[in-house]
N, CA, C, O and CB atoms as a CASP TS submission, in Angstrom:
PFRMAT TS
TARGET T0000
AUTHOR 0000-0000-0000
METHOD Language model
MODEL 1
PARENT N/A
ATOM      1  N   UNK     1      -0.153  33.425 -18.661  1.00  0.00           N
ATOM      2  CA  UNK     1      -0.769  33.303 -17.367  1.00  0.00           C
ATOM      3  C   UNK     1      -1.515  32.082 -17.155  1.00  0.00           C
ATOM      4  O   UNK     1      -1.604  31.562 -16.043  1.00  0.00           O
ATOM      5  CB  UNK     1      -1.622  34.380 -17.131  1.00  0.00           C
ATOM      6  N   UNK     2      -2.058  31.610 -18.212  1.00  0.00           N
ATOM      7  CA  UNK     2      -2.845  30.268 -18.231  1.00  0.00           C
ATOM      8  C   UNK     2      -1.890  29.154 -18.035  1.00  0.00           C
ATOM      9  O   UNK     2      -2.221  28.182 -17.355  1.00  0.00           O
ATOM     10  CB  UNK     2      -3.644  30.029 -19.605  1.00  0.00           C
ATOM     11  N   UNK     3      -0.642  29.242 -18.631  1.00  0.00           N
ATOM     12  CA  UNK     3       0.317  28.208 -18.530  1.00  0.00           C
ATOM     13  C   UNK     3       0.840  28.097 -17.098  1.00  0.00           C
ATOM     14  O   UNK     3       1.142  27.002 -16.624  1.00  0.00           O
ATOM     15  CB  UNK     3       1.436  28.450 -19.498  1.00  0.00           C
ATOM     16  N   UNK     4       0.940  29.206 -16.433  1.00  0.00           N
ATOM     17  CA  UNK     4       1.347  29.284 -15.053  1.00  0.00           C
ATOM     18  C   UNK     4       0.335  28.571 -14.155  1.00  0.00           C
ATOM     19  O   UNK     4       0.662  27.736 -13.312  1.00  0.00           O
ATOM     20  CB  UNK     4       1.511  30.741 -14.632  1.00  0.00           C
ATOM     21  N   UNK     5      -0.903  28.958 -14.397  1.00  0.00           N
ATOM     22  CA  UNK     5      -2.033  28.340 -13.576  1.00  0.00           C
ATOM     23  C   UNK     5      -2.090  26.786 -13.821  1.00  0.00           C
ATOM     24  O   UNK     5      -2.302  26.016 -12.885  1.00  0.00           O
ATOM     25  CB  UNK     5      -3.475  29.018 -13.979  1.00  0.00           C
ATOM     26  N   UNK     6      -1.910  26.388 -15.009  1.00  0.00           N
ATOM     27  CA  UNK     6      -1.961  24.913 -15.293  1.00  0.00           C
ATOM     28  C   UNK     6      -0.814  24.237 -14.634  1.00  0.00           C
ATOM     29  O   UNK     6      -1.019  23.149 -14.097  1.00  0.00           O
ATOM     30  CB  UNK     6      -1.932  24.610 -16.815  1.00  0.00           C
ATOM     31  N   UNK     7       0.429  24.792 -14.617  1.00  0.00           N
ATOM     32  CA  UNK     7       1.535  24.286 -13.824  1.00  0.00           C
ATOM     33  C   UNK     7       1.288  24.204 -12.386  1.00  0.00           C
ATOM     34  O   UNK     7       1.686  23.250 -11.717  1.00  0.00           O
ATOM     35  CB  UNK     7       2.684  25.083 -14.025  1.00  0.00           C
ATOM     36  N   UNK     8       0.648  25.176 -11.908  1.00  0.00           N
ATOM     37  CA  UNK     8       0.428  25.187 -10.350  1.00  0.00           C
ATOM     38  C   UNK     8      -0.642  24.061 -10.052  1.00  0.00           C
ATOM     39  O   UNK     8      -0.516  23.353  -9.053  1.00  0.00           O
ATOM     40  CB  UNK     8      -0.143  26.736  -9.777  1.00  0.00           C
ATOM     41  N   UNK     9      -1.629  23.914 -10.876  1.00  0.00           N
ATOM     42  CA  UNK     9      -2.632  22.783 -10.703  1.00  0.00           C
ATOM     43  C   UNK     9      -1.920  21.430 -10.776  1.00  0.00           C
ATOM     44  O   UNK     9      -2.108  20.547  -9.940  1.00  0.00           O
ATOM     45  CB  UNK     9      -3.770  22.842 -11.826  1.00  0.00           C
ATOM     46  N   UNK    10      -1.127  21.321 -11.778  1.00  0.00           N
ATOM     47  CA  UNK    10      -0.398  19.946 -12.009  1.00  0.00           C
ATOM     48  C   UNK    10       0.438  19.766 -10.664  1.00  0.00           C
ATOM     49  O   UNK    10       0.355  18.718 -10.023  1.00  0.00           O
ATOM     50  CB  UNK    10       0.666  19.946 -13.462  1.00  0.00           C
ATOM     51  N   UNK    11       1.194  20.756 -10.285  1.00  0.00           N
ATOM     52  CA  UNK    11       1.988  20.524  -9.056  1.00  0.00           C
ATOM     53  C   UNK    11       1.165  20.162  -7.852  1.00  0.00           C
ATOM     54  O   UNK    11       1.562  19.278  -7.093  1.00  0.00           O
ATOM     55  CB  UNK    11       2.787  21.734  -8.730  1.00  0.00           C
ATOM     56  N   UNK    12       0.096  20.770  -7.649  1.00  0.00           N
ATOM     57  CA  UNK    12      -0.765  20.451  -6.495  1.00  0.00           C
ATOM     58  C   UNK    12      -1.371  19.125  -6.565  1.00  0.00           C
ATOM     59  O   UNK    12      -1.490  18.464  -5.534  1.00  0.00           O
ATOM     60  CB  UNK    12      -1.833  21.429  -6.353  1.00  0.00           C
ATOM     61  N   UNK    13      -1.771  18.670  -7.719  1.00  0.00           N
ATOM     62  CA  UNK    13      -2.256  17.300  -7.889  1.00  0.00           C
ATOM     63  C   UNK    13      -1.196  16.304  -7.603  1.00  0.00           C
ATOM     64  O   UNK    13      -1.406  15.319  -6.894  1.00  0.00           O
ATOM     65  CB  UNK    13      -2.778  17.086  -9.268  1.00  0.00           C
ATOM     66  N   UNK    14       0.020  16.583  -8.195  1.00  0.00           N
ATOM     67  CA  UNK    14       1.183  15.684  -7.882  1.00  0.00           C
ATOM     68  C   UNK    14       1.541  15.563  -6.412  1.00  0.00           C
ATOM     69  O   UNK    14       1.798  14.462  -5.925  1.00  0.00           O
ATOM     70  CB  UNK    14       2.397  16.170  -8.604  1.00  0.00           C
ATOM     71  N   UNK    15       1.560  16.681  -5.699  1.00  0.00           N
ATOM     72  CA  UNK    15       1.798  16.695  -4.256  1.00  0.00           C
ATOM     73  C   UNK    15       0.693  15.915  -3.519  1.00  0.00           C
ATOM     74  O   UNK    15       0.988  15.185  -2.572  1.00  0.00           O
ATOM     75  CB  UNK    15       1.869  18.156  -3.737  1.00  0.00           C
ATOM     76  N   UNK    16      -0.472  16.050  -3.908  1.00  0.00           N
ATOM     77  CA  UNK    16      -1.641  15.350  -3.226  1.00  0.00           C
ATOM     78  C   UNK    16      -1.443  13.875  -3.499  1.00  0.00           C
ATOM     79  O   UNK    16      -1.594  13.084  -2.568  1.00  0.00           O
ATOM     80  CB  UNK    16      -3.110  15.858  -3.778  1.00  0.00           C
ATOM     81  N   UNK    17      -1.125  13.460  -4.670  1.00  0.00           N
ATOM     82  CA  UNK    17      -0.953  12.016  -4.901  1.00  0.00           C
ATOM     83  C   UNK    17       0.185  11.428  -4.138  1.00  0.00           C
ATOM     84  O   UNK    17       0.060  10.322  -3.612  1.00  0.00           O
ATOM     85  CB  UNK    17      -0.749  11.743  -6.345  1.00  0.00           C
ATOM     86  N   UNK    18       1.341  12.148  -4.047  1.00  0.00           N
ATOM     87  CA  UNK    18       2.513  11.751  -3.350  1.00  0.00           C
ATOM     88  C   UNK    18       2.189  11.715  -1.842  1.00  0.00           C
ATOM     89  O   UNK    18       2.791  10.903  -1.140  1.00  0.00           O
ATOM     90  CB  UNK    18       3.689  12.707  -3.670  1.00  0.00           C
ATOM     91  N   UNK    19       1.287  12.535  -1.307  1.00  0.00           N
ATOM     92  CA  UNK    19       0.933  12.545   0.052  1.00  0.00           C
ATOM     93  C   UNK    19       0.095  11.300   0.356  1.00  0.00           C
ATOM     94  O   UNK    19       0.330  10.605   1.344  1.00  0.00           O
ATOM     95  CB  UNK    19       0.197  13.825   0.399  1.00  0.00           C
ATOM     96  N   UNK    20      -0.856  11.038  -0.486  1.00  0.00           N
ATOM     97  CA  UNK    20      -1.570   9.738  -0.265  1.00  0.00           C
ATOM     98  C   UNK    20      -0.779   8.531  -0.337  1.00  0.00           C
ATOM     99  O   UNK    20      -1.009   7.597   0.432  1.00  0.00           O
ATOM    100  CB  UNK    20      -2.612   9.580  -1.201  1.00  0.00           C
ATOM    101  N   UNK    21       0.197   8.480  -1.264  1.00  0.00           N
ATOM    102  CA  UNK    21       1.028   7.358  -1.426  1.00  0.00           C
ATOM    103  C   UNK    21       1.971   7.161  -0.218  1.00  0.00           C
ATOM    104  O   UNK    21       2.174   6.044   0.257  1.00  0.00           O
ATOM    105  CB  UNK    21       1.798   7.501  -2.693  1.00  0.00           C
ATOM    106  N   UNK    22       2.512   8.235   0.238  1.00  0.00           N
ATOM    107  CA  UNK    22       3.435   8.215   1.393  1.00  0.00           C
ATOM    108  C   UNK    22       2.813   7.855   2.654  1.00  0.00           C
ATOM    109  O   UNK    22       3.490   7.349   3.549  1.00  0.00           O
ATOM    110  CB  UNK    22       4.068   9.496   1.568  1.00  0.00           C
ATOM    111  N   UNK    23       1.527   8.089   2.794  1.00  0.00           N
ATOM    112  CA  UNK    23       0.787   7.756   4.018  1.00  0.00           C
ATOM    113  C   UNK    23       0.257   6.369   3.989  1.00  0.00           C
ATOM    114  O   UNK    23       0.099   5.734   5.032  1.00  0.00           O
ATOM    115  CB  UNK    23      -0.342   8.706   4.234  1.00  0.00           C
ATOM    116  N   UNK    24      -0.027   5.872   2.781  1.00  0.00           N
ATOM    117  CA  UNK    24      -0.677   4.574   2.691  1.00  0.00           C
ATOM    118  C   UNK    24       0.394   3.486   2.541  1.00  0.00           C
ATOM    119  O   UNK    24       0.165   2.381   3.034  1.00  0.00           O
ATOM    120  CB  UNK    24      -1.681   4.537   1.500  1.00  0.00           C
ATOM    121  N   UNK    25       1.521   3.712   1.911  1.00  0.00           N
ATOM    122  CA  UNK    25       2.559   2.689   1.599  1.00  0.00           C
ATOM    123  C   UNK    25       2.929   1.986   2.785  1.00  0.00           C
ATOM    124  O   UNK    25       3.000   2.558   3.872  1.00  0.00           O
ATOM    125  CB  UNK    25       3.784   3.274   0.985  1.00  0.00           C
ATOM    126  N   UNK    26       3.179   0.714   2.618  1.00  0.00           N
ATOM    127  CA  UNK    26       3.414  -0.235   3.774  1.00  0.00           C
ATOM    128  C   UNK    26       4.881  -0.497   4.078  1.00  0.00           C
ATOM    129  O   UNK    26       5.166  -1.170   5.069  1.00  0.00           O
ATOM    130  CB  UNK    26       2.746  -1.578   3.491  1.00  0.00           C
ATOM    131  N   UNK    27       5.791  -0.026   3.315  1.00  0.00           N
ATOM    132  CA  UNK    27       7.212  -0.305   3.509  1.00  0.00           C
ATOM    133  C   UNK    27       8.037   0.943   3.296  1.00  0.00           C
ATOM    134  O   UNK    27       8.421   1.235   2.164  1.00  0.00           O
ATOM    135  CB  UNK    27       7.678  -1.407   2.566  1.00  0.00           C
ATOM    136  N   UNK    28       8.315   1.672   4.324  1.00  0.00           N
ATOM    137  CA  UNK    28       9.232   2.784   4.250  1.00  0.00           C
ATOM    138  C   UNK    28      10.662   2.371   4.430  1.00  0.00           C
ATOM    139  O   UNK    28      11.532   2.947   3.777  1.00  0.00           O
ATOM    140  CB  UNK    28       8.881   3.797   5.259  1.00  0.00           C
ATOM    141  N   UNK    29      10.951   1.456   5.233  1.00  0.00           N
ATOM    142  CA  UNK    29      12.265   1.052   5.608  1.00  0.00           C
ATOM    143  C   UNK    29      12.257  -0.509   5.490  1.00  0.00           C
ATOM    144  O   UNK    29      11.479  -1.203   6.144  1.00  0.00           O
ATOM    145  CB  UNK    29      12.646   1.577   7.081  1.00  0.00           C
ATOM    146  N   UNK    30      13.182  -1.015   4.607  1.00  0.00           N
ATOM    147  CA  UNK    30      13.299  -2.423   4.475  1.00  0.00           C
ATOM    148  C   UNK    30      14.755  -2.798   4.724  1.00  0.00           C
ATOM    149  O   UNK    30      15.710  -2.286   4.139  1.00  0.00           O
ATOM    150  CB  UNK    30      12.811  -2.891   3.095  1.00  0.00           C
ATOM    151  N   UNK    31      14.827  -3.806   5.717  1.00  0.00           N
ATOM    152  CA  UNK    31      16.212  -4.181   6.131  1.00  0.00           C
ATOM    153  C   UNK    31      16.217  -5.689   6.329  1.00  0.00           C
ATOM    154  O   UNK    31      16.000  -6.193   7.431  1.00  0.00           O
ATOM    155  CB  UNK    31      16.674  -3.419   7.475  1.00  0.00           C
ATOM    156  N   UNK    32      16.488  -6.439   5.165  1.00  0.00           N
ATOM    157  CA  UNK    32      16.537  -7.842   5.232  1.00  0.00           C
ATOM    158  C   UNK    32      15.109  -8.414   5.419  1.00  0.00           C
ATOM    159  O   UNK    32      14.272  -8.332   4.520  1.00  0.00           O
ATOM    160  CB  UNK    32      17.467  -8.269   6.354  1.00  0.00           C
ATOM    161  N   UNK    33      14.852  -9.011   6.650  1.00  0.00           N
ATOM    162  CA  UNK    33      13.691  -9.637   6.920  1.00  0.00           C
ATOM    163  C   UNK    33      12.742  -8.726   7.721  1.00  0.00           C
ATOM    164  O   UNK    33      11.678  -9.185   8.137  1.00  0.00           O
ATOM    165  CB  UNK    33      13.980 -10.877   7.604  1.00  0.00           C
ATOM    166  N   UNK    34      13.101  -7.430   7.952  1.00  0.00           N
ATOM    167  CA  UNK    34      12.468  -6.532   8.757  1.00  0.00           C
ATOM    168  C   UNK    34      11.933  -5.349   7.893  1.00  0.00           C
ATOM    169  O   UNK    34      12.697  -4.771   7.121  1.00  0.00           O
ATOM    170  CB  UNK    34      13.405  -6.092   9.837  1.00  0.00           C
ATOM    171  N   UNK    35      10.701  -5.006   8.009  1.00  0.00           N
ATOM    172  CA  UNK    35      10.103  -3.808   7.311  1.00  0.00           C
ATOM    173  C   UNK    35       9.380  -2.953   8.369  1.00  0.00           C
ATOM    174  O   UNK    35       8.789  -3.453   9.327  1.00  0.00           O
ATOM    175  CB  UNK    35       9.066  -4.253   6.135  1.00  0.00           C
ATOM    176  N   UNK    36       9.474  -1.559   8.119  1.00  0.00           N
ATOM    177  CA  UNK    36       8.894  -0.672   9.072  1.00  0.00           C
ATOM    178  C   UNK    36       8.255   0.428   8.245  1.00  0.00           C
ATOM    179  O   UNK    36       8.699   0.760   7.147  1.00  0.00           O
ATOM    180  CB  UNK    36       9.949  -0.129  10.100  1.00  0.00           C
ATOM    181  N   UNK    37       7.221   0.964   8.803  1.00  0.00           N
ATOM    182  CA  UNK    37       6.564   2.119   8.190  1.00  0.00           C
ATOM    183  C   UNK    37       5.982   2.994   9.256  1.00  0.00           C
ATOM    184  O   UNK    37       6.312   2.827  10.431  1.00  0.00           O
ATOM    185  CB  UNK    37       5.474   1.685   7.209  1.00  0.00           C
ATOM    186  N   UNK    38       5.108   3.944   8.886  1.00  0.00           N
ATOM    187  CA  UNK    38       4.523   4.779   9.871  1.00  0.00           C
ATOM    188  C   UNK    38       3.571   4.172  10.830  1.00  0.00           C
ATOM    189  O   UNK    38       3.339   4.716  11.910  1.00  0.00           O
ATOM    190  CB  UNK    38       3.890   5.802   9.241  1.00  0.00           C
ATOM    191  N   UNK    39       2.996   3.028  10.456  1.00  0.00           N
ATOM    192  CA  UNK    39       1.921   2.432  11.143  1.00  0.00           C
ATOM    193  C   UNK    39       2.325   1.122  11.944  1.00  0.00           C
ATOM    194  O   UNK    39       1.858   0.860  13.053  1.00  0.00           O
ATOM    195  CB  UNK    39       0.846   2.138  10.140  1.00  0.00           C
ATOM    196  N   UNK    40       3.212   0.349  11.291  1.00  0.00           N
ATOM    197  CA  UNK    40       3.550  -0.938  11.930  1.00  0.00           C
ATOM    198  C   UNK    40       4.912  -1.381  11.604  1.00  0.00           C
ATOM    199  O   UNK    40       5.518  -0.917  10.639  1.00  0.00           O
ATOM    200  CB  UNK    40       2.595  -2.000  11.535  1.00  0.00           C
ATOM    201  N   UNK    41       5.441  -2.331  12.442  1.00  0.00           N
ATOM    202  CA  UNK    41       6.782  -2.911  12.170  1.00  0.00           C
ATOM    203  C   UNK    41       6.600  -4.400  11.958  1.00  0.00           C
ATOM    204  O   UNK    41       5.973  -5.090  12.762  1.00  0.00           O
ATOM    205  CB  UNK    41       7.808  -2.629  13.356  1.00  0.00           C
ATOM    206  N   UNK    42       7.130  -4.854  10.920  1.00  0.00           N
ATOM    207  CA  UNK    42       6.898  -6.355  10.563  1.00  0.00           C
ATOM    208  C   UNK    42       8.249  -7.015  10.403  1.00  0.00           C
ATOM    209  O   UNK    42       9.198  -6.391   9.926  1.00  0.00           O
ATOM    210  CB  UNK    42       6.032  -6.548   9.175  1.00  0.00           C
ATOM    211  N   UNK    43       8.343  -8.281  10.800  1.00  0.00           N
ATOM    212  CA  UNK    43       9.463  -9.165  10.648  1.00  0.00           C
ATOM    213  C   UNK    43       9.000 -10.504   9.996  1.00  0.00           C
ATOM    214  O   UNK    43       7.977 -11.074  10.377  1.00  0.00           O
ATOM    215  CB  UNK    43      10.133  -9.410  12.027  1.00  0.00           C
ATOM    216  N   UNK    44       9.737 -10.946   9.071  1.00  0.00           N
ATOM    217  CA  UNK    44       9.342 -12.163   8.369  1.00  0.00           C
ATOM    218  C   UNK    44      10.356 -13.283   8.514  1.00  0.00           C
ATOM    219  O   UNK    44      10.820 -13.870   7.537  1.00  0.00           O
ATOM    220  CB  UNK    44       9.130 -11.866   6.915  1.00  0.00           C
ATOM    221  N   UNK    45      10.669 -13.548   9.725  1.00  0.00           N
ATOM    222  CA  UNK    45      11.592 -14.686   9.967  1.00  0.00           C
ATOM    223  C   UNK    45      10.899 -16.059   9.740  1.00  0.00           C
ATOM    224  O   UNK    45      10.476 -16.328   8.616  1.00  0.00           O
ATOM    225  CB  UNK    45      12.147 -14.615  11.426  1.00  0.00           C
ATOM    226  N   UNK    46      10.775 -16.888  10.714  1.00  0.00           N
ATOM    227  CA  UNK    46      10.155 -18.164  10.493  1.00  0.00           C
ATOM    228  C   UNK    46       8.661 -17.936  10.554  1.00  0.00           C
ATOM    229  O   UNK    46       7.942 -18.731   9.949  1.00  0.00           O
ATOM    230  CB  UNK    46      10.627 -19.227  11.527  1.00  0.00           C
ATOM    231  N   UNK    47       8.105 -16.904  11.242  1.00  0.00           N
ATOM    232  CA  UNK    47       6.767 -16.495  11.315  1.00  0.00           C
ATOM    233  C   UNK    47       6.613 -14.993  10.966  1.00  0.00           C
ATOM    234  O   UNK    47       7.328 -14.125  11.467  1.00  0.00           O
ATOM    235  CB  UNK    47       6.238 -16.797  12.679  1.00  0.00           C
ATOM    236  N   UNK    48       5.704 -14.768  10.141  1.00  0.00           N
ATOM    237  CA  UNK    48       5.498 -13.258   9.735  1.00  0.00           C
ATOM    238  C   UNK    48       4.731 -12.656  10.835  1.00  0.00           C
ATOM    239  O   UNK    48       3.632 -13.091  11.181  1.00  0.00           O
ATOM    240  CB  UNK    48       4.686 -13.038   8.306  1.00  0.00           C
ATOM    241  N   UNK    49       5.333 -11.624  11.397  1.00  0.00           N
ATOM    242  CA  UNK    49       4.665 -11.000  12.536  1.00  0.00           C
ATOM    243  C   UNK    49       4.688  -9.479  12.452  1.00  0.00           C
ATOM    244  O   UNK    49       5.759  -8.931  12.191  1.00  0.00           O
ATOM    245  CB  UNK    49       5.313 -11.450  13.829  1.00  0.00           C
ATOM    246  N   UNK    50       3.579  -8.751  12.656  1.00  0.00           N
ATOM    247  CA  UNK    50       3.514  -7.348  12.530  1.00  0.00           C
ATOM    248  C   UNK    50       3.071  -6.787  13.943  1.00  0.00           C
ATOM    249  O   UNK    50       2.101  -7.239  14.552  1.00  0.00           O
ATOM    250  CB  UNK    50       2.520  -6.942  11.352  1.00  0.00           C
ATOM    251  N   UNK    51       3.836  -5.804  14.386  1.00  0.00           N
ATOM    252  CA  UNK    51       3.444  -5.122  15.659  1.00  0.00           C
ATOM    253  C   UNK    51       3.119  -3.584  15.284  1.00  0.00           C
ATOM    254  O   UNK    51       3.547  -3.015  14.280  1.00  0.00           O
ATOM    255  CB  UNK    51       4.687  -5.239  16.808  1.00  0.00           C
ATOM    256  N   UNK    52       2.380  -3.079  16.157  1.00  0.00           N
ATOM    257  CA  UNK    52       2.157  -1.560  15.985  1.00  0.00           C
ATOM    258  C   UNK    52       3.369  -0.807  16.211  1.00  0.00           C
ATOM    259  O   UNK    52       4.256  -1.213  16.962  1.00  0.00           O
ATOM    260  CB  UNK    52       1.099  -1.012  16.935  1.00  0.00           C
ATOM    261  N   UNK    53       3.426   0.346  15.538  1.00  0.00           N
ATOM    262  CA  UNK    53       4.709   1.178  15.652  1.00  0.00           C
ATOM    263  C   UNK    53       4.758   1.555  17.170  1.00  0.00           C
ATOM    264  O   UNK    53       3.785   1.459  17.918  1.00  0.00           O
ATOM    265  CB  UNK    53       4.702   2.578  14.638  1.00  0.00           C
ATOM    266  N   UNK    54       5.965   1.984  17.529  1.00  0.00           N
ATOM    267  CA  UNK    54       6.197   2.329  18.871  1.00  0.00           C
ATOM    268  C   UNK    54       5.283   3.595  19.338  1.00  0.00           C
ATOM    269  O   UNK    54       4.761   4.348  18.516  1.00  0.00           O
ATOM    270  CB  UNK    54       7.718   2.618  19.026  1.00  0.00           C
ATOM    271  N   UNK    55       5.169   3.721  20.507  1.00  0.00           N
ATOM    272  CA  UNK    55       4.279   4.777  21.042  1.00  0.00           C
ATOM    273  C   UNK    55       4.970   6.061  21.418  1.00  0.00           C
ATOM    274  O   UNK    55       4.551   6.790  22.316  1.00  0.00           O
ATOM    275  CB  UNK    55       3.569   4.272  22.235  1.00  0.00           C
ATOM    276  N   UNK    56       6.088   6.322  20.671  1.00  0.00           N
ATOM    277  CA  UNK    56       6.807   7.550  20.904  1.00  0.00           C
ATOM    278  C   UNK    56       5.877   8.790  20.522  1.00  0.00           C
ATOM    279  O   UNK    56       5.055   8.742  19.607  1.00  0.00           O
ATOM    280  CB  UNK    56       8.159   7.544  20.056  1.00  0.00           C
ATOM    281  N   UNK    57       6.079   9.799  21.252  1.00  0.00           N
ATOM    282  CA  UNK    57       5.255  11.078  21.059  1.00  0.00           C
ATOM    283  C   UNK    57       5.492  11.621  19.630  1.00  0.00           C
ATOM    284  O   UNK    57       4.546  12.046  18.966  1.00  0.00           O
ATOM    285  CB  UNK    57       5.662  12.223  22.159  1.00  0.00           C
ATOM    286  N   UNK    58       6.680  11.607  19.191  1.00  0.00           N
ATOM    287  CA  UNK    58       7.047  12.263  17.933  1.00  0.00           C
ATOM    288  C   UNK    58       6.350  11.438  16.824  1.00  0.00           C
ATOM    289  O   UNK    58       5.775  12.041  15.918  1.00  0.00           O
ATOM    290  CB  UNK    58       8.662  12.333  17.729  1.00  0.00           C
ATOM    291  N   UNK    59       6.374  10.095  16.853  1.00  0.00           N
ATOM    292  CA  UNK    59       5.786   9.194  15.909  1.00  0.00           C
ATOM    293  C   UNK    59       4.215   9.432  15.833  1.00  0.00           C
ATOM    294  O   UNK    59       3.604   9.442  14.764  1.00  0.00           O
ATOM    295  CB  UNK    59       6.131   7.715  16.321  1.00  0.00           C
ATOM    296  N   UNK    60       3.652   9.612  17.017  1.00  0.00           N
ATOM    297  CA  UNK    60       2.155   9.806  17.082  1.00  0.00           C
ATOM    298  C   UNK    60       1.873  11.255  16.475  1.00  0.00           C
ATOM    299  O   UNK    60       0.863  11.508  15.818  1.00  0.00           O
ATOM    300  CB  UNK    60       1.581   9.673  18.679  1.00  0.00           C
ATOM    301  N   UNK    61       2.802  12.108  16.745  1.00  0.00           N
ATOM    302  CA  UNK    61       2.492  13.455  16.026  1.00  0.00           C
ATOM    303  C   UNK    61       2.675  13.507  14.545  1.00  0.00           C
ATOM    304  O   UNK    61       1.973  14.201  13.809  1.00  0.00           O
ATOM    305  CB  UNK    61       3.359  14.537  16.570  1.00  0.00           C
ATOM    306  N   UNK    62       3.651  12.738  14.144  1.00  0.00           N
ATOM    307  CA  UNK    62       3.803  12.506  12.657  1.00  0.00           C
ATOM    308  C   UNK    62       2.569  11.825  12.008  1.00  0.00           C
ATOM    309  O   UNK    62       2.100  12.226  10.943  1.00  0.00           O
ATOM    310  CB  UNK    62       5.059  11.616  12.392  1.00  0.00           C
ATOM    311  N   UNK    63       2.094  10.833  12.667  1.00  0.00           N
ATOM    312  CA  UNK    63       0.819  10.182  12.154  1.00  0.00           C
ATOM    313  C   UNK    63      -0.332  11.174  12.102  1.00  0.00           C
ATOM    314  O   UNK    63      -1.061  11.219  11.111  1.00  0.00           O
ATOM    315  CB  UNK    63       0.401   8.971  13.063  1.00  0.00           C
ATOM    316  N   UNK    64      -0.508  11.967  13.150  1.00  0.00           N
ATOM    317  CA  UNK    64      -1.590  12.923  13.244  1.00  0.00           C
ATOM    318  C   UNK    64      -1.359  14.032  12.106  1.00  0.00           C
ATOM    319  O   UNK    64      -2.308  14.426  11.429  1.00  0.00           O
ATOM    320  CB  UNK    64      -1.636  13.570  14.741  1.00  0.00           C
ATOM    321  N   UNK    65      -0.162  14.478  11.941  1.00  0.00           N
ATOM    322  CA  UNK    65       0.052  15.427  10.881  1.00  0.00           C
ATOM    323  C   UNK    65      -0.151  15.020   9.482  1.00  0.00           C
ATOM    324  O   UNK    65      -0.568  15.810   8.635  1.00  0.00           O
ATOM    325  CB  UNK    65       1.309  15.886  10.974  1.00  0.00           C
ATOM    326  N   UNK    66       0.164  13.695   9.214  1.00  0.00           N
ATOM    327  CA  UNK    66      -0.132  13.087   7.893  1.00  0.00           C
ATOM    328  C   UNK    66      -1.615  13.013   7.658  1.00  0.00           C
ATOM    329  O   UNK    66      -2.089  13.362   6.577  1.00  0.00           O
ATOM    330  CB  UNK    66       0.475  11.682   7.782  1.00  0.00           C
ATOM    331  N   UNK    67      -2.368  12.559   8.658  1.00  0.00           N
ATOM    332  CA  UNK    67      -3.745  12.486   8.470  1.00  0.00           C
ATOM    333  C   UNK    67      -4.412  13.818   8.289  1.00  0.00           C
ATOM    334  O   UNK    67      -5.253  13.979   7.404  1.00  0.00           O
ATOM    335  CB  UNK    67      -4.319  11.798   9.559  1.00  0.00           C
ATOM    336  N   UNK    68      -4.045  14.796   9.127  1.00  0.00           N
ATOM    337  CA  UNK    68      -4.509  16.185   9.031  1.00  0.00           C
ATOM    338  C   UNK    68      -4.164  16.832   7.721  1.00  0.00           C
ATOM    339  O   UNK    68      -4.935  17.637   7.200  1.00  0.00           O
ATOM    340  CB  UNK    68      -3.935  16.999  10.139  1.00  0.00           C
ATOM    341  N   UNK    69      -2.981  16.482   7.164  1.00  0.00           N
ATOM    342  CA  UNK    69      -2.676  17.148   5.840  1.00  0.00           C
ATOM    343  C   UNK    69      -3.440  16.555   4.704  1.00  0.00           C
ATOM    344  O   UNK    69      -3.684  17.250   3.718  1.00  0.00           O
ATOM    345  CB  UNK    69      -1.193  17.055   5.512  1.00  0.00           C
ATOM    346  N   UNK    70      -3.835  15.309   4.783  1.00  0.00           N
ATOM    347  CA  UNK    70      -4.635  14.772   3.795  1.00  0.00           C
ATOM    348  C   UNK    70      -6.093  15.356   3.886  1.00  0.00           C
ATOM    349  O   UNK    70      -6.697  15.696   2.868  1.00  0.00           O
ATOM    350  CB  UNK    70      -4.609  13.271   3.914  1.00  0.00           C
ATOM    351  N   UNK    71      -6.588  15.449   5.042  1.00  0.00           N
ATOM    352  CA  UNK    71      -7.861  16.049   5.252  1.00  0.00           C
ATOM    353  C   UNK    71      -7.925  17.464   4.714  1.00  0.00           C
ATOM    354  O   UNK    71      -8.869  17.809   4.003  1.00  0.00           O
ATOM    355  CB  UNK    71      -8.188  16.031   6.689  1.00  0.00           C
ATOM    356  N   UNK    72      -6.959  18.274   5.032  1.00  0.00           N
ATOM    357  CA  UNK    72      -6.942  19.717   4.626  1.00  0.00           C
ATOM    358  C   UNK    72      -6.670  19.807   3.153  1.00  0.00           C
ATOM    359  O   UNK    72      -7.185  20.709   2.492  1.00  0.00           O
ATOM    360  CB  UNK    72      -5.863  20.537   5.419  1.00  0.00           C
ATOM    361  N   UNK    73      -5.894  18.925   2.621  1.00  0.00           N
ATOM    362  CA  UNK    73      -5.587  18.935   1.160  1.00  0.00           C
ATOM    363  C   UNK    73      -6.960  18.658   0.371  1.00  0.00           C
ATOM    364  O   UNK    73      -7.252  19.318  -0.626  1.00  0.00           O
ATOM    365  CB  UNK    73      -4.428  17.780   0.798  1.00  0.00           C
ATOM    366  N   UNK    74      -7.690  17.757   0.820  1.00  0.00           N
ATOM    367  CA  UNK    74      -8.966  17.386   0.147  1.00  0.00           C
ATOM    368  C   UNK    74      -9.967  18.576   0.208  1.00  0.00           C
ATOM    369  O   UNK    74     -10.634  18.897  -0.775  1.00  0.00           O
ATOM    370  CB  UNK    74      -9.602  16.095   0.833  1.00  0.00           C
ATOM    371  N   UNK    75     -10.043  19.227   1.430  1.00  0.00           N
ATOM    372  CA  UNK    75     -10.820  20.330   1.546  1.00  0.00           C
ATOM    373  C   UNK    75     -10.384  21.476   0.680  1.00  0.00           C
ATOM    374  O   UNK    75     -11.010  22.536   0.696  1.00  0.00           O
ATOM    375  CB  UNK    75     -10.862  20.700   2.879  1.00  0.00           C
TER
END
C-alpha cells in the first residue's frame, strides 16, 4: 500500500513539472526561421520579430485552461 501511495505521489509531481514546463516553454513549433508557442509567434529572418499569438477564441481558452490548471494543481 505504501508503494502504491509513493507511486501516485511521484506521478503527480511528474505531471505538475510537465505542466509547468509545457506552459512556460517558448518553442512548441519550430519550422526553419519561424517558432510558435502558446503565447507568441516569432520569426528570425533579417530582423528577429515576435508577435502575440492570434486572438482565436480556442487559443485564448487553451491559455486560460493552462493557467487555471497550474493554479488548481498548486492548491
